[in-house]
Every structure is written in C-alpha cells, then in structure tokens.
C-alpha positions in Angstrom: 0.0 0.0 0.0 1.3 3.4 -0.9 1.3 6.1 1.8 2.0 9.1 -0.3 1.0 12.7 -0.2 -2.1 12.5 -2.3 -2.0 15.8 -4.1 -0.4 15.7 -7.6 -0.5 19.5 -7.8 2.9 21.1 -8.2 2.3 24.0 -5.8 1.9 21.6 -2.8 5.1 19.8 -3.7 7.0 23.0 -4.3 5.8 24.6 -1.1 6.9 21.5 0.9 10.3 21.5 -0.9 10.8 25.2 -0.3 10.0 24.9 3.4 12.3 21.9 3.9 15.1 23.7 2.0 14.6 26.9 4.0 14.5 25.1 7.3 17.7 23.2 6.4 19.4 26.4 5.3 18.4 28.3 8.4 20.2 25.6 10.4 23.3 25.8 8.2 22.9 22.1 7.4 24.1 20.3 4.3 21.9 17.7 2.5 24.1 15.0 4.0 23.6 16.4 7.6 19.8 16.4 7.1 20.0 12.9 5.7 22.0 11.7 8.8 19.7 13.4 11.3 16.4 12.3 9.6 17.2 8.9 8.3 15.9 10.0 4.8 18.2 9.4 1.9 20.0 12.3 0.4 18.5 11.5 -3.0 15.0 11.7 -1.5 15.7 15.0 0.2 17.0 16.4 -3.1 13.8 15.3 -4.8 11.6 16.8 -2.0 13.5 20.1 -2.1 13.1 20.3 -5.8 9.4 19.8 -5.5 9.5 16.7 -7.7 8.5 14.2 -5.1 5.2 13.5 -3.5 6.8 12.1 -0.3 5.1 9.8 2.1 3.7 11.0 5.4 6.4 8.9 7.1 9.2 10.7 5.1 7.7 14.1 5.9 7.5 13.3 9.6 11.1 12.2 9.6 12.2 15.4 8.0 10.0 17.5 10.2 11.3 15.7 13.3 14.9 16.3 12.3 14.2 20.0 11.6 12.2 20.3 14.8 9.1 21.6 13.1 5.6 20.2 12.8 4.2 18.4 9.8 1.8 21.3 9.4 4.8 23.7 9.2 5.8 21.9 6.0 2.4 21.4 4.3 0.1 24.2 5.6 -1.1 27.0 3.4 -0.1 30.7 3.8 0.5 32.0 7.3 -2.4 33.8 9.0 -2.9 35.7 12.2 -2.3 33.0 14.8 -5.2 34.2 17.0 -7.7 32.9 14.4 -6.6 30.6 11.6 -9.4 29.5 9.3 -8.9 26.7 6.7 -11.6 26.4 4.1 -12.7 22.9 3.2 -11.8 23.5 -0.5 -8.2 24.3 0.5 -7.5 21.0 2.1 -6.1 18.0 0.3 -5.5 14.5 1.6 -2.0 13.8 2.7 -2.6 10.1 2.5 -4.8 7.9 0.4 -5.4 4.3 1.2 -5.2 1.4 -1.3 -9.0 1.1 -1.3 -10.0 4.8 -1.3 -9.5 6.0 2.3 -8.0 9.4 3.0 -6.4 11.4 5.8 -6.8 15.2 5.8 -5.0 17.6 8.1 -7.9 19.8 9.1 -6.2 22.2 11.4 -3.0 22.8 13.4 -2.1 25.2 16.1 1.1 27.3 16.3 1.8 26.2 19.9 5.3 25.4 21.3 4.3 21.7 20.7 2.8 20.3 17.5 -1.0 20.1 17.8 -3.0 18.8 14.9 -6.6 17.8 14.0 -7.1 15.2 11.4 -10.1 13.8 9.5 -9.7 10.1 8.5 -11.7 7.8 6.3 -10.8 4.1 5.8 -12.6 2.0 3.2 -12.9 -1.7 3.9 -9.4 -3.2 3.6 -7.6 0.1 4.2 -4.8 0.1 6.7 -2.4 2.8 7.8 0.7 1.8 9.8 2.8 4.4 11.5 6.3 4.4 12.8 6.8 5.7 16.3 6.6 9.5 16.7 8.7 11.5 19.1 8.8 10.5 22.8 5.7 11.7 24.6 3.4 12.0 21.5 -0.2 11.2 22.2 -3.1 10.7 19.8 -6.8 11.0 20.6 -9.3 9.3 18.3 -13.1 9.6 18.1 -15.0 7.1 15.8 -17.8 8.9 13.9 -18.9 6.0 11.7 -18.1 2.3 11.2 -15.7 0.1 13.3 -12.1 1.0 13.6 -9.4 -1.4 14.5 -6.4 0.2 16.3 -3.1 -1.6 17.1 -0.6 -0.1 19.5 2.4 -2.4 19.8 0.8 -5.8 20.3 -2.4 -4.4 21.8 -5.2 -4.6 19.3 -8.7 -3.1 19.9 -11.9 -2.6 17.9 -13.8 0.6 18.3 -17.4 1.2 17.3 -19.1 4.4 16.3 -19.0 6.8 19.2 -16.1 5.1 20.9 -12.9 7.0 21.6 -9.3 6.2 22.5 -6.2 7.9 23.8 -2.9 6.3 22.9 0.8 6.6 23.1 2.1 7.3 19.6 5.8 7.0 20.3 5.5 3.3 19.6 4.5 1.5 16.4 0.7 1.8 15.8 -1.8 1.3 13.1 -5.4 2.0 12.1 -7.4 -0.4 9.9 -10.9 -1.1 8.6 -11.5 -4.8 8.9 -15.2 -4.5 8.4 -17.5 -4.2 5.5 -18.5 -0.5 5.8 -16.4 2.7 5.6 -14.9 4.1 8.8 -14.6 7.7 9.6 -12.8 9.1 12.7 -11.2 12.3 13.9 -7.7 12.4 15.4 -5.9 14.9 17.5 -2.1 14.6 17.7 0.0 16.3 20.4 3.7 15.9 19.7 6.1 17.6 22.0 8.5 19.7 19.9 9.9 21.5 22.9 11.8 18.4 24.1 13.7 18.1 20.9 16.7 20.3 20.2 17.9 21.1 16.7 
C-alpha cells in the first residue's frame, strides 16, 4: 500500500520543498547532515526540495522531526494571524490515500510550542495505515464517527465502534485499519512535544 502525499499539484510539492530547504538552510545544514539526522536518503531530500517528489507521510514526519518543526509547518497554506486561523474545506487536500479509497486530511493545526494537529480520516474496507513511532511523549486522541475502527498499539489490538474514543501513546508502532464491510470515519488529534527536541 502506498502512503503518499495525495496531491499531484505542483504548488503543494513546491511549497513543501521550499520549506524543507529553507529550514535546512536556516540551520546551516548540508543535505548530508539532514539525511543523517532524519534517516531519509540524500536523494529523496534532493527530490523533495526540488518539488519533484510526493513524499510519504512517514518521510515528511522524519524530515519535520529532524528539523524540529511540525508536519503542518511543512504542508500548511499561507501564514495567518495565529489568534484565528481558518482553513476552508476546499483548500484541504488529503496527505494520505489508502489502497481502497480511504484518505487522511490535516484539518487544522495550532502554532503552539508543541505540535497540535486535528485530522479527519476515512478508511474504506481493507484500508490500513501503519505508523512508525513518533517523538517520545506523543499522544493521539481518536473519536470514531462511523463504522468500526481497529487500532493496534504495539501488540495491543482493539476494535472501536461508532461513538467510541481512544487515547494512545504514539511513540511506539501503531496502526489503524478497517477490517469491516463498511467505511470508517474518525477524527484524530495529535499532540507531539517539539519542545523536548533540540535542533
């Protein structure tokens, strides 16, 4: 299953590329230094910075983590007054598409000292998203709006029904899947402590 940034539009790729390049330059890092710190290959970073790669969420998270910025800092639209940031539905594009038609949309983020994000997920029957561990201390809150969601945190596997919610450690391997026959929709809030990580 591919876990790629879903938009094929050049502006999104170019925006991500420019922000990665600017953040790297601000730190005085070479491509090799960012590759060493992020675990992303130099070639992939070159492609991302050139705007010629629709990188996976996992790749973008590794780059964001190494640069000590949030995923939203790399992919969000134009900056607004932080006291009230409005994102129109038409402006949002999925950052992940499942093999069977599911999607993950970054709905909103907050410019707090830590990364705070709100996501809207849909998983079609058979869709599965597996995540590598996030930074230490990262928490995710889920609320199932429709269908039955299966979540796995390390070896602990649970099935949530519509209306159920969960709070989980996301600094370990975890996954979300739809093992049922009907679509699943859930919201997710992610709190990732950026302040504990030093560039």
